[in-house]
N, C-alpha and C positions, 0 to 999 in steps of 0.2 A: 327416712334415709335408706337408700338402696345399698345393701352390703353384699359382699361376695357370698356370704352365707345365705342371704335371701334369694339371690340369683340361683345358687345351687339347688336350693329347696324348690324353687319355682320350676326349674328344668326337670328335676326329678319327678315332681308331682304331675307335670304335663304328660310325660311318657307313662308314668304309672297309671294315671286315671284313664288315658286312652286305652291302655292294655286292659284295665279292669272293666271299662265301659264295653269293650267288644266282648269280653267274657260274660258280662251281665246280659248283653243282648243275646248271646249264644245260649245262655242257660235260662233265659227268660226270668231272671230274678228282679229286674228293674221294677216290676209292678208290686213287689213285696215290701218296699221301703215305707218307713213311718212318715206320715205327713204331719209335720209340726206346725202348730199355729204360732203366729208372731204378733205381738201386741206392742203398741206405743205406750210407754209409761208416762212420759212427758215430752217436751220439745227436744230433749237431749238424749233420751235413752229408749232403747227397745228391749224387750225381753221375750224369751221363748220358754214357756213353762214345761216342766216335766220332760226334759231331755232324758232323764232317768226317772221312771215312774215307779212308786212303791207298789208292791204286789198285794200287800195286806190292806184291807179296809178297816181302819181303826174306828173305835167308838168315839163319840164326841168328847166324852169325859176322859181324855188322855192328855198328856203333856207333850207338845211338839217342841223338839229342840231346834231352834232357829240358828243357822250358821251362815257364815259368809267367807269368801276368799277370792283372790284373783286366780286365774287359771294356772299361772306359773307357780302357785303355792300348793297345787295338788300333788300329793306324794302318796306312795303306796302305804305309808304308815297310817293314812286316814282310815284304812279298813279297820284298824284297831279301835278307832273312835266310834265307828258305826256299831261294832260289836259291844262296845262299852255302854251304848245307849239303846236298849231294845225297843223303845217307843218310837213314834214317828219322828222323822228328821226332814226339815226343809232347808236345803242348801242353795244359797245364791252364789253363782260363780260369775265374776266379772272378767270379760275377755277384752283385752286392750285393742285388738284389731277391730276397726269399724266394719270390716267385711265379714259377713256372716259365714259364707262358704269359704273358710280360710283354714290354713294350716293350724292355727291356734284352736279353732273349733274342733278340728279333727283330733288334735293331741289331747285336748281336755276330755272329749267324749271317750276316746280309747283308754285314757287313764282311768276313768270311772268304770268302764266296762271290764277292765283288767284287775279290779280290786278283789275279784273272786269271792264276792258276797252274793247273797240270794236276792238282794234288793227288796226284801220284805218290808223294810221300814224307811228306805231312802227315796226322797224326791229331790232331784237336782234341776236347777233352772239356769239358763244362760242369759247374761245381761250384756248388752253392747252399747257403747256410746255412738249415737247416730242422730245427729242434729237434723231437725226438719220442722217446718211450720205447718206441714200438712196434717190434717186431723185424722191420721190413720188410727183406727181402733183395733182392727184385726185383719190379718191376711194369712196366707199359707206360705210357709218358707220352703225352699227347695233343699234345705239343709239335710233333711232325711235322705233324699236321693244322693246328695253329695257324700254323706257318711256311709251309705250302703255300698259304695264302690271301693271300700277299704276294709281289709281284714284286720281287725284289731289284735288278733293273735300273732301277727307278724311283728314280734318285738324287735327283731333286727332292723326292720325298716323304721319302726317308731323311734328307736334310739337315734337314727340318723336324722330324721326330719324334726324331731321334737327336742333335740338337745338345746338347752338354753345357753346362749353365749354369755361369757362373763360380763358383768356390769361394773362400771366405775361407781365410786361413791356418789357422784353427782347424779348419775342415772338412777340409782336406787332411791335417792332423795326425791327426784322428780316423779318417779313412779309412786312413791308414798303419797305425795301431795295430789297426784292426779287420781288416785283411787277413790271412787265415789262411795265411801263406806256405808253411809246411811241410806243411799239409794238401794244398795244391794241388800242391806238389812231389811229395809221396809218391803221390798218386793218379796223376799223370802218369807217374811212374816205374813204378808197378805195372801200368799199362796198356801199357807197352812190351813188346816181344816178342823182343828180341835178347839175346845173351849179354853184350854190353858196352854200357855207358851213359856218357854225359857230361852232367852236370847243370850247366846254365848259366843265366844271366839272359837276359831277353828281347832285349836290345839288343847282345849280344855277337856279334862277327864273327870268322871264322877265316881263317888264312893259306891260301894256295892248296894244293889237294889234301890238306887236313888229314887227313880220314878215310882216304883211300887210302894215305897215308904211314904212318899210325899203326897201321892194322889188323894188319900182320904182327907188330908189337911187342906188340899186345894179345893176339894168339894165342899168342905166346911167353911172356909174363910174367903174363897174367891168367887162367890156367886155373882149373878148379874148385878151390875151397878155397885159392886164392891170397890172400896177404896183401900183395900189391903194388898200387900205383896208379901210373899214368903221369902225371906232372905237367908241364904246359906253362906257359910264361911268359905274362903278360898285360900289355898296354899300353893306353894311351889316346891318341887323336890329336885335334888341334884340329878343331872343328866346321867351320871354313872351309878345312881342308886340301884341296889340289887333287889329291891322289893317295891311293890306297889302299895300305897296306903289304902287298902280296901275298906278299912274301918277306923274308928277313932283310936282304938287300942294300938294299932300299928302306926298310925300317924303320930301319936304322942311319943312313942318310942323313937321314931325317926326325927322328931324335933329335938328330943334330948340328945340324940347322936349327931345333931347338926346336919342331917340329911334332908330336912324339911323346914320351911320357913313360912311366915305369913306372906302372902302375895301382895305387892312386890316387896321383897326384903329391903330394896334400896329406896323405896318410897311407901312405907307401910301405912301412912295415913289415908292413902287412897282406898284401902280395903280393910283397915283395922276395925274390929268390932269389940266392944268391951266384954268383960267377964269370960275370957277364954279359959282361964283355970277352972271356973265353975262349969263351963261347957264340957271340958274333958272329964270332970268328975261324974257326969251323968252317963251311965253305962249305955252301950249301943242297944237299940231297941227296934223291933219291927214296927212299932207304933210311936214314932217320935212326936214330941209336943213342942209348943212354942216356948222358947226360953225367956225372952224379954222382947219388949218393943223399944226400938231406938229412934229417938227424934233426929230429924235431918238438920244438924247444926253446923256441919263442916262442908264447905262448898267443894272440897277436893274429894269427898267421900263418894265412891262409886260402887254401891252395894249391888251384888249379883242376886237375882231373884226369879221366882216363878210368879206369874201373874195371870189374870184372865186376858183374853185377847183384845179387850177394849181399852187398854192403856193407850196414851197418845203415841204417835209415831216419833221416831228419832227426827230431830231437826236436820234437814238435808243441807242447810246452808253452812253448817259448821264443817270446817276442813279437817281432814285427817293429817296428822294425829294430834289435834288440839281440842280436847273436850268434846270430841264427836260422840262419845258414849255418855259422858257425865251430864250433858244437857237434858237428856231424858229424865234423869233423877231430879234435876232442878225443876223441870216443868211439873213433875209429879208432886214435889213438895208444895209448890204453889197451888196445886189442885187439891191438896189435903189428903194425900195418900199416907198410909201407916206402914212402917217397916217392921215386920214381925220376924224375929230371928229364930231359925229352926234349931232345935237340938238334934244331934246325931249326924245328919247327912252333911256332905261337904263336896267341894270341887277342888281339883288340883291341876297344876301345870307342870309338865316334866321339863326340866332344864331352867337354869337361871339366865337372865339376859346378859349377854356378853358386853363388856365395856364398849367395844367398837360399835355394837348395835345400839347401845344407849346414846352414843355420840351422834350416830346417824339420825336417830329419832329427834334429838335436840336440834340438829341442823334443819330437819324437816319442819319442826315446830316453828323455828325462827323464820323460815321461808313462808310459812302460812300465817304468820302472826297478824298481818294487816287484814286478811280476810276474816280471821277469828275475831278481831276487835269489832269489825263491822257486824258480824253475826251476833256477837254478844250484845251490842248496842240495840239491835233490832229485837233480840230475844227479850231483853229487859223491858223495852217499851211494850211489847206484846203482852208479857206477863202482868205488868202494872195496869194495863188496860183491862185485861180479862179477869184478873184475880187480885184486885186491890186490897182485899181484906187479909190476904196472907203475906203481904210484903214484909211485915216485921216478924213473922213466924219462921221465915226461911233465911238462910245465910245470904249476906250481901254478896253479889257477884261482881268482883273486880277482876281485871286482867291479872293472871298469876303466871 
């Protein structure tokens, strides 16, 4: 739909880029732009890797944090998450516009550039919905030239053209359902380069020295052909909490003070792990150990973990937000994976989900339910064909 806001932005960009184009010609800067390669992921999506490219060359035996988001979810606060994880990060960003040289691309790029970080550890990739039956493998995008004609430090201009208009509840729900979450996850994961990965959500934070502590255990338990994953506990803290739970001692005090809860506190069985009291009794250590192994007996359980890079991909047929993440755990159970619970380290999410947000998610789930049922049916048939011996060892998957 063409809105007044879109027309205003189009007119503004036309005159702005004409002006910048002439200046670029005058200053002979046009030849200095980055030439980005563009690849077709499948018949529905294109991606441009390394829009932001990490400056550090990491060793293979590191843990890459795999993240995903849509471009309108990028906020300045993300810089704090980058600082929280000193290891490599591979971030997949979905852009809703099918046009590559678009205002949306420009705004996402400049938002990343304005994080005021060194980019030592961040690689960011743009993903577009672009349907085609052509067998395009690789080509060169003119996005670099397009971006080179804009000065990302002009925040006054960025605020004008990148301001996101208010959305109705229906629009928010439609955008939830349209978000190809597992396509974005899988592309970001495939573009990682290390032996170990951690697939998380955009707003998750980690306890102090998380990767440094876990890496020796990853090298010990997650070698080639390993069927182990290292599971860490996940919590959420009040938005107005005055402290960050850097370690278990602080976290336990926050839970006593009702400032921290098991994630999600309104649906704890999704992330509940037994023996929490025992876990708190073990002092923080620079060399954490395995606490226990937990069998996968609850279909709603969505453990968060570190793995080697060879685990199966997320099933891209599952819609967001209905078991889009849990289906990976289901598949891994059928494949015979072991869930080893880590002592010491943990992850946390700042802010509790508001009631209105929960209602929108429920409506989005209802809207995607038919697609979910079809995906679940196909998934069960596939698992029973490939892994018949584990059918009775894993929970039965009924629509929930």
